[in-house]
C-alpha positions in Angstrom: -0.2 31.8 -1.9 -1.2 33.3 -5.3 -4.9 33.3 -5.1 -6.2 34.0 -1.3 -10.1 33.2 -2.4 -9.2 30.3 -4.9 -10.4 27.8 -2.2 -13.7 29.1 -2.4 -13.8 30.4 -5.9 -12.3 27.2 -7.7 -14.4 23.8 -6.7 -12.2 20.7 -6.1 -12.1 18.8 -9.8 -11.0 15.0 -9.9 -9.9 13.2 -12.9 -12.4 10.6 -12.9 -12.2 7.1 -14.2 -11.9 5.6 -17.7 -15.6 4.5 -19.1 -16.4 1.5 -17.1 -17.3 -1.0 -20.0 -14.3 -0.1 -21.3 -11.8 -0.2 -18.2 -13.4 -3.9 -17.5 -12.0 -5.4 -20.6 -8.2 -5.1 -19.7 -5.8 -4.3 -16.7 -4.3 -0.7 -18.0 -4.8 1.9 -15.0 -8.4 3.1 -14.5 -7.7 6.9 -13.2 -7.6 9.6 -15.7 -5.1 12.7 -15.1 -5.8 16.3 -15.0 -4.3 18.7 -17.2 -1.3 21.1 -16.1 -3.7 24.1 -16.5 -6.1 22.3 -14.2 -3.6 21.0 -11.9 -2.4 24.6 -11.4 -5.9 25.8 -10.7 -6.0 23.1 -8.1 -2.6 24.0 -6.5 -4.0 27.8 -6.1 -6.9 26.2 -3.9 -4.1 25.9 -1.3 -4.9 28.6 1.2 -1.7 28.5 3.1 -3.3 28.3 6.8 -0.6 29.2 8.8 -0.9 25.6 10.4 -0.3 23.1 7.5 -1.9 19.9 9.2 -1.6 18.1 5.6 1.9 18.2 6.8 1.9 18.1 10.3 -0.9 15.6 10.9 -1.8 14.1 7.6 1.2 12.7 5.3 3.3 10.4 7.4 6.5 11.4 5.4 5.9 15.1 6.1 5.5 16.4 2.7 6.2 20.1 2.3 2.7 20.5 0.5 2.2 24.1 0.7 5.5 25.2 -0.3 5.3 22.5 -3.7 1.5 23.6 -4.3 2.7 27.6 -4.3 5.3 26.4 -6.7 3.1 24.5 -8.8 0.4 27.6 -9.3 3.4 29.6 -10.4 4.6 27.0 -13.0 7.9 26.6 -11.7 7.6 23.0 -11.7 11.2 21.8 -11.7 11.3 23.8 -8.1 8.3 22.0 -6.9 9.4 18.8 -7.8 12.7 19.3 -5.8 10.6 20.4 -2.9 8.7 16.9 -3.3 11.7 14.9 -3.7 13.3 16.3 -0.7 10.7 14.1 1.6 9.3 11.4 -0.8 11.3 9.1 -2.8 8.7 7.7 -4.8 5.7 10.3 -5.5 4.7 7.8 -8.1 3.6 5.0 -5.9 2.0 7.3 -3.3 0.3 9.5 -6.0 -1.5 6.3 -7.0 -2.2 4.2 -4.1 -2.0 6.5 -1.1 -5.3 7.1 0.1 -4.4 10.6 0.8 -4.3 11.0 4.6 -3.1 14.7 4.0 -6.2 15.4 2.2 -8.1 14.4 5.2 -6.4 16.9 7.2 -6.7 19.7 4.9 -8.0 22.8 6.6 -9.8 23.9 3.5 -11.7 20.6 4.3 -13.2 21.4 7.2 -15.9 23.5 5.8 -15.4 22.9 2.2 -13.6 20.4 0.0 -10.0 19.5 0.5 -7.4 20.4 -1.8 -6.5 17.6 -4.6 -3.3 17.3 -3.3 -2.8 13.4 -4.5 -3.6 14.3 -8.1 -1.0 17.7 -7.9 1.4 14.9 -6.6 1.2 12.6 -9.4 1.2 15.2 -12.1 3.9 16.9 -10.2 5.8 13.3 -10.9 5.3 12.4 -14.1 5.5 15.6 -15.7 9.2 15.4 -14.3 9.5 12.0 -16.2 8.4 14.0 -19.4 10.5 16.7 -19.2 13.7 14.9 -18.2 13.6 16.6 -14.7 14.1 12.9 -13.1 17.5 11.7 -14.1 20.1 9.0 -12.3 22.1 10.9 -9.5 24.3 8.6 -8.4 26.2 9.7 -5.5 29.7 11.7 -5.8 31.6 10.2 -2.9 31.1 6.3 -1.7 31.7 5.8 1.8 33.0 2.0 1.5 30.4 0.8 4.0 28.2 -2.2 2.5 24.5 -2.2 3.6 22.3 -5.4 2.5 18.4 -4.7 2.4 16.2 -7.7 2.7 13.0 -7.2 0.4 12.1 -4.8 -2.3 8.9 -3.4 -1.1 8.5 0.5 -0.7 10.1 -0.1 2.6 13.3 -1.6 0.8 13.6 0.2 -2.1 13.0 3.7 0.2 15.7 2.5 2.9 17.9 1.6 -0.2 17.5 4.4 -2.2 18.4 6.7 1.0 21.3 4.7 2.0 22.8 4.7 -1.5 22.2 8.7 -2.1 24.0 8.8 1.8 27.1 6.9 -0.1 26.8 4.0 0.8 27.3 0.5 -1.2 23.7 -1.0 -1.1 22.7 -4.6 -2.2 18.8 -5.6 -2.5 18.2 -9.1 -1.6 14.8 -10.2 -3.2 13.4 -13.6 -3.2 10.6 -13.0 -6.4 12.6 -12.5 -9.5 11.6 -9.3 -10.3 11.5 -6.3 -7.7 9.0 -4.3 -6.0 7.5 -6.6 -3.3 4.1 -5.7 -2.7 4.3 -2.9 -5.2 4.8 -5.3 -8.0 2.9 -8.5 -7.0 -0.1 -7.5 -4.9 -1.5 -4.2 -5.8 -3.4 -4.6 -9.5 -2.2 -3.2 -12.5 -5.5 -1.2 -12.9 -4.2 0.8 -10.0 -0.4 0.8 -10.3 0.9 -0.2 -13.5 3.7 -2.5 -13.2 5.9 -0.2 -16.2 5.7 2.7 -13.7 7.7 0.1 -10.8 10.1 -0.9 -13.6 10.7 2.4 -14.0 11.6 3.5 -10.8 13.6 0.2 -10.0 16.0 0.8 -13.2 16.7 4.5 -12.1 17.3 3.1 -8.5 20.1 0.6 -10.2 21.2 3.2 -12.4 22.2 5.3 -9.3 24.5 2.3 -7.9 22.0 -0.1 -6.1 22.5 -3.6 -6.8 19.7 -6.2 -7.2 20.0 -9.8 -6.4 16.7 -11.4 -7.8 15.3 -14.9 -7.1 17.3 -15.1 -3.8 16.0 -16.3 -0.4 17.7 -15.0 2.4 17.6 -18.2 5.3 17.6 -20.8 2.7 19.7 -19.9 -0.3 22.0 -17.5 1.8 22.3 -17.5 5.7 21.8 -14.5 7.5 25.3 -15.6 9.1 26.9 -15.3 5.2 25.4 -11.9 4.8 26.4 -10.4 8.3 30.1 -11.3 7.6 29.8 -9.8 4.3 27.9 -6.7 5.2 28.5 -3.9 7.7 24.8 -3.7 8.2 21.8 -5.9 7.4 18.6 -3.9 7.0 15.1 -6.1 7.5 11.9 -4.6 5.1 10.3 -8.1 4.3 6.9 -6.7 4.9 4.1 -8.2 7.0 2.1 -10.4 5.0 1.2 -13.5 6.9 -2.5 -13.7 5.8 -5.1 -14.0 8.5 -7.1 -17.0 8.0 -10.4 -18.0 8.9 -10.6 -21.0 11.0 -14.0 -22.3 10.5 -15.5 -26.0 9.2 -15.1 -26.2 5.6 -11.9 -24.2 5.6 -10.3 -27.2 3.5 -12.4 -27.3 0.4 -10.8 -26.8 -2.9 -11.9 -23.0 -4.3 -11.2 -21.3 -1.0 -8.1 -19.2 -1.2 -6.0 -16.3 0.3 -6.8 -12.8 -1.5 -2.7 -12.2 -1.9 -2.5 -15.4 -4.0 -5.1 -14.7 -6.0 -3.7 -11.3 -7.1 0.0 -12.3 -7.0 -1.1 -14.6 -9.8 -3.1 -12.1 -12.0 -0.3 -9.5 -11.5 2.2 -12.4 -12.7 0.3 -13.1 -15.7 0.1 -9.4 -16.9 3.4 -9.4 -16.6 3.9 -12.7 -18.3 5.9 -14.3 -15.5 5.6 -18.1 -15.1 3.2 -18.9 -12.4 4.3 -22.3 -11.5 1.2 -23.7 -9.5 -2.4 -24.3 -10.2 -4.5 -21.1 -11.6 -6.9 -19.0 -9.4 -9.3 -17.6 -11.6 -13.0 -15.7 -11.3 -13.9 -16.7 -14.6 -17.8 -17.5 -14.9 -17.7 -18.3 -11.0 -19.9 -17.2 -8.1 -17.1 -15.3 -6.2 -17.3 -14.5 -2.7 -14.8 -11.7 -1.1 -14.7 -12.2 2.6 -13.2 -8.5 3.8 -14.2 -5.2 3.3 -10.6 -3.3 2.9 -8.6 -2.5 0.4 -7.4 -6.0 -0.5 -10.9 -7.4 -1.1 -11.9 -4.2 -3.2 -8.7 -5.3 -5.7 -10.2 -8.8 -5.6 -13.4 -7.5 -7.0 -12.0 -5.5 -9.7 -10.0 -8.4 -10.7 -12.6 -10.5 -10.6 -14.8 -8.3 -12.9 -11.9 -8.1 -15.2 -11.7 -12.3 -15.4 -15.5 -12.0 -16.2 -16.7 -13.8 -13.2 -20.7 -14.7 -13.0 -21.1 -12.7 -9.7 -19.3 -10.8 -7.1 -20.2 -10.4 -3.3 -18.3 -8.9 -0.7 -18.9 -8.9 3.1 -17.3 -7.5 5.9 -17.7 -8.1 9.7 -17.6 -4.8 10.5 -20.8 -2.4 10.5 -21.4 -0.4 7.1 -19.2 2.9 8.1 -21.2 6.6 7.9 -21.5 8.4 5.1 -19.9 11.4 6.8 -17.1 12.1 9.3 -18.3 10.7 12.5 -17.2 12.5 16.1 -14.9 9.7 17.1 -12.6 10.7 14.0 -12.8 14.3 14.2 -10.8 16.4 11.8 -7.7 16.5 10.8 -7.8 12.6 11.8 -8.4 10.0 8.9 -12.1 9.9 9.0 -13.8 6.5 9.5 -16.4 6.8 6.4 -17.8 4.6 3.6 -15.4 4.5 1.0 -16.5 2.9 -2.8 -13.7 2.2 -4.9 -13.6 2.0 -8.8 -13.7 -1.8 -8.5 -16.6 -1.3 -6.6 -18.4 0.5 -8.9 -17.7 -2.6 -11.7 -20.3 -4.6 -10.1 -20.7 -6.3 -6.7 -23.0 -6.4 -3.8 -21.8 -5.8 -0.7 -23.0 -6.5 3.1 -21.7 -5.6 6.3 -22.2 -6.8 9.7 -21.8 -10.2 8.4 -19.7 -13.3 10.2 -18.7 -16.2 8.3 -20.0 -19.7 10.3 -18.7 -22.1 7.6 -18.1 -23.6 4.3 -20.4 -25.9 2.3 -18.8 -28.3 -0.2 -19.8 -30.9 -2.7 -17.1 -33.6 -4.1 -14.4 -31.6 -2.1 -15.0 -28.2 -3.6 -16.9 -25.5 -2.3 -20.4 -24.4 -3.3 -21.0 -21.6 -0.6 -20.8 -20.0 2.7 -23.2 -20.3 5.9 -23.7 -16.7 7.3 -24.9 -14.7 10.0 -25.7 -11.2 10.9 -24.2 -9.6 13.8 -25.0 -6.5 16.0 -22.1 -4.3 17.6 -21.9 -2.4 20.8 -20.6 1.3 20.5 -19.2 3.6 22.8 -21.0 7.0 23.2 -19.7 8.5 20.2 -20.9 5.7 17.9 -17.3 3.7 17.7 -17.8 -0.1 17.4 -16.5 -2.1 20.1 -17.7 -5.4 20.6 -20.2 -7.7 18.5 -22.6 -10.5 19.2 -24.4 -13.1 16.7 -27.9 -12.0 16.0 -30.0 -15.4 16.4 -32.0 -16.8 13.6 -30.3 -14.4 11.0 -28.5 -17.2 9.3 -28.3 -17.3 5.4 -26.5 -19.0 2.4 -24.3 -17.2 0.3 -23.4 -19.6 -2.9 -20.0 -19.4 -4.0 -17.4 -21.6 -6.2 -14.7 -19.1 -5.3 -14.1 -17.7 -1.9 -11.2 -14.9 -1.3 -10.3 -14.4 2.3 -8.9 -10.8 2.5 -9.2 -10.5 6.3 -6.0 -8.7 6.5 -2.6 -9.7 7.7 -1.1 -10.8 11.2 2.6 -10.0 10.7 5.8 -11.3 8.8 6.7 -15.1 8.8 8.7 -16.4 11.6 10.3 -19.2 9.3 13.5 -18.8 7.4 15.4 -15.9 7.7 14.0 -14.4 10.8 14.1 -17.7 12.6 17.6 -18.3 11.3 18.2 -14.7 13.0 17.0 -15.5 16.3 15.3 -11.7 16.8 12.7 -10.9 19.1 9.0 -10.5 18.1 6.1 -8.4 20.0 3.3 -9.6 21.5 1.3 -8.8 18.1 4.0 -10.8 16.1 5.9 -7.9 14.6 9.9 -7.3 15.3 10.8 -5.6 18.3 13.2 -2.6 17.3 14.7 -0.1 19.7 15.0 3.9 19.4 17.5 3.6 16.9 15.0 0.9 14.2 17.7 -1.6 15.5 16.3 -5.1 16.8 17.9 -7.1 19.1 20.4 -8.3 17.5 23.3 -6.0 17.0 23.8 -4.7 13.4 20.4 -5.5 12.3 17.8 -2.8 11.5 13.9 -3.2 10.4 11.9 -0.9 8.9 8.0 -1.0 7.2 5.6 -3.4 7.8 7.8 -6.0 9.5 7.9 -3.5 12.5 4.6 -1.8 12.5 2.4 -4.7 11.2 0.9 -4.2 7.6 0.0 -0.7 6.9 0.5 1.8 3.9 2.9 2.2 1.5 3.2 5.8 2.5 3.9 4.8 6.2 6.2 2.0 5.1 8.4 4.7 3.0 8.2 7.0 6.0 9.6 4.1 8.3 12.1 3.1 5.9 13.6 6.8 5.5 14.0 6.9 9.6 15.7 3.6 9.5 18.1 4.6 6.8 19.0 7.8 8.9 19.9 5.7 12.3 21.6 3.3 9.8 23.9 6.2 8.5 24.9 7.2 12.1 25.6 3.7 13.1 28.0 3.2 10.4 29.6 6.7 10.7 30.6 5.7 14.6 31.5 2.1 13.6 
């Protein structure tokens, strides 16, 4: 701890965003970066609090945050990066898209502002690339054991990276023509430039991981075929089956799942062949149903496609401005969050349910909605809702994007082929060693937990890789 009073004397600093009238003209990353000098000042704010709640309660990866903060403050960047790398395979991803659970648990944030941990993390990894600290590190010894990883999203890449460095021969099978999964096709470029994804997958490949792209296991290859050729199969296919809105008028043209809309735009930016009818917001009145990150991404994408108007509705009540009693420190607070996309122009409404869609000539023209009121517990946490009678109104829209979350992994194809067990929530059931009901088949990430954060998928993958390694060592 270099400066004992730095968390009091030095204010928290945010890098800010590129000017609004500039950034909505392209799909380049919107967030700016702090300088090395500014980052060292921010690292000085880490107060060596004795019990690092950022590490133990906040970060799913268990990042050793106080240690690398202190090294950054002292200018020992390479050592700091080595410590960061010891627990986080891809800081360039988490530094861009993680909501920073660690900062919500920062002790300095109880009565002051938390340390800018995410900014320090991203600057640290980017400096590592600039200075040449990040180089291919293929293992010096191979076990001869083969592992097939199905899916190249954050869980698949992290599991493959870990297993490769443990000395196993790893092949990633990916149904898309480029690797990255949700990182590439789900997150807009203005949050995560795909050059960053490609830089990492190129590095993983240089370290010895093989990629089989454009291959759908369960269709192009059977699970039995793979099981005969690999010692272990690791399922990391994600949980991207979208939650639908089964109400009258759902079949009108112009109503789409959010991920289909976002995927297309990511493919346009990457100049990939889409092969289906374009979903575009250009000149349209856009209605986004769902108030989470995916809905926010739809807003930013629609703004860049020059939508005529953008409205976002959420069935939950408007979150409070300050941390409520039912999410006390060091828990992740349920508070109102306004993203860079929200600032680019949209109307936001809460406590609204969608009752039906209206259309003309087979095309959607809007949604019939109504306000709801919520019953809460003694601390104010929403429990159940009911419609407010007579509160109905109509929202005009000729493009509706459903961003209501996900119900779990697809049960067709590969998973049906294997015949493994699912939980009541629709996710894969695993034992304490992350093995499924079928011997030799392990699972990691959202396919087990349900749709969650990139950082949680990576944490799950690292644990699964450890268990796979133990399994391979005794079999």
